[in-house]
N, C-alpha and C positions, 0 to 999 in steps of 0.2 A: 154589535153596536160599539162605536168608538166613544171614549170618555175624554172630554176636553175640560180644562180648568182655566178660568180667568186668572189674571195675576193677583187680583184681590183674594180669590179663593186660595190660591197657593200660599200667600202670605199668612192668611188665617190658619191654614192647615199646618204650616211649619211652626207656628207659635204654640200649637197644642202640646202640652207637656204631660197631661194626665192620660195614662194608658186606657182608662175606662172610657174617657171621652173620645179618644182616637178609635177605639173599638166600636163605639156606638155610631160614629160618623161612617166608618167603613161599612158597617152593617146597613145603614141607611142607603148608602150609595149602591150596595149590592142589591137591595130591594128595588131600587129605581131602575137598575139595569134589567131586572127581570120584568118589571111592569112600569114603564116610563109614564104611563097615564095615572099613576097612583096619587100624585100630588094634586092639590087644589089649584084651579086656575085663578090667577090674580086679576084685579080689575084696574081700570084707569090707565095711567101711564105705564103700568107694569103688566098689561094684558097679555103680552107675549111670554110671560114667565109663569112658573108654577111654584108652589110652596109645599114641601113635604115635611110633615111633623114627625119628630122622633124625640126620645127622652134619654137623659143621662141622670142617673140617681134620682129619678122622679121629677126632674126639672125638664120642662118642655124646651125643645130646640126646633128650629126650622132650617131647612135646606132649600135654598132658592136655586132653581135650575130652569133650563129651557130645552125642550125636545126639538131637535131638528131631524131631517130625513134619516140620516144614518148615524147621528151622534147625540150625545147627551152633554150639554154644556153646563158646568157647575159655576154659579156666580158667587154665592155667599152662604154662610151658615152661622147660627148662633141663636141667642134668645130673641124674642120678638122685638124688644126695645132696640131701636136703631138699626135693625137688619136691612131696612129698605133704603138706607141712605147711600 
């Protein structure tokens, strides 16, 4: 399965300085590659997307992605507040 990133996801990923947060994001992506259906389906205008929860130092984060035929498209990640903008 191919892994694709939107430009927003790339910008957010490059801004990460904390090694622990980078490792948690990497682990979340690896889990999604193994089981792309693991995330919760979103509703409304975001119904094509899924949300996968992971944590960093006990703080909840979400990874927003879309599963296509042979690819996983990563859209955004971060705390729940403001993630869907």
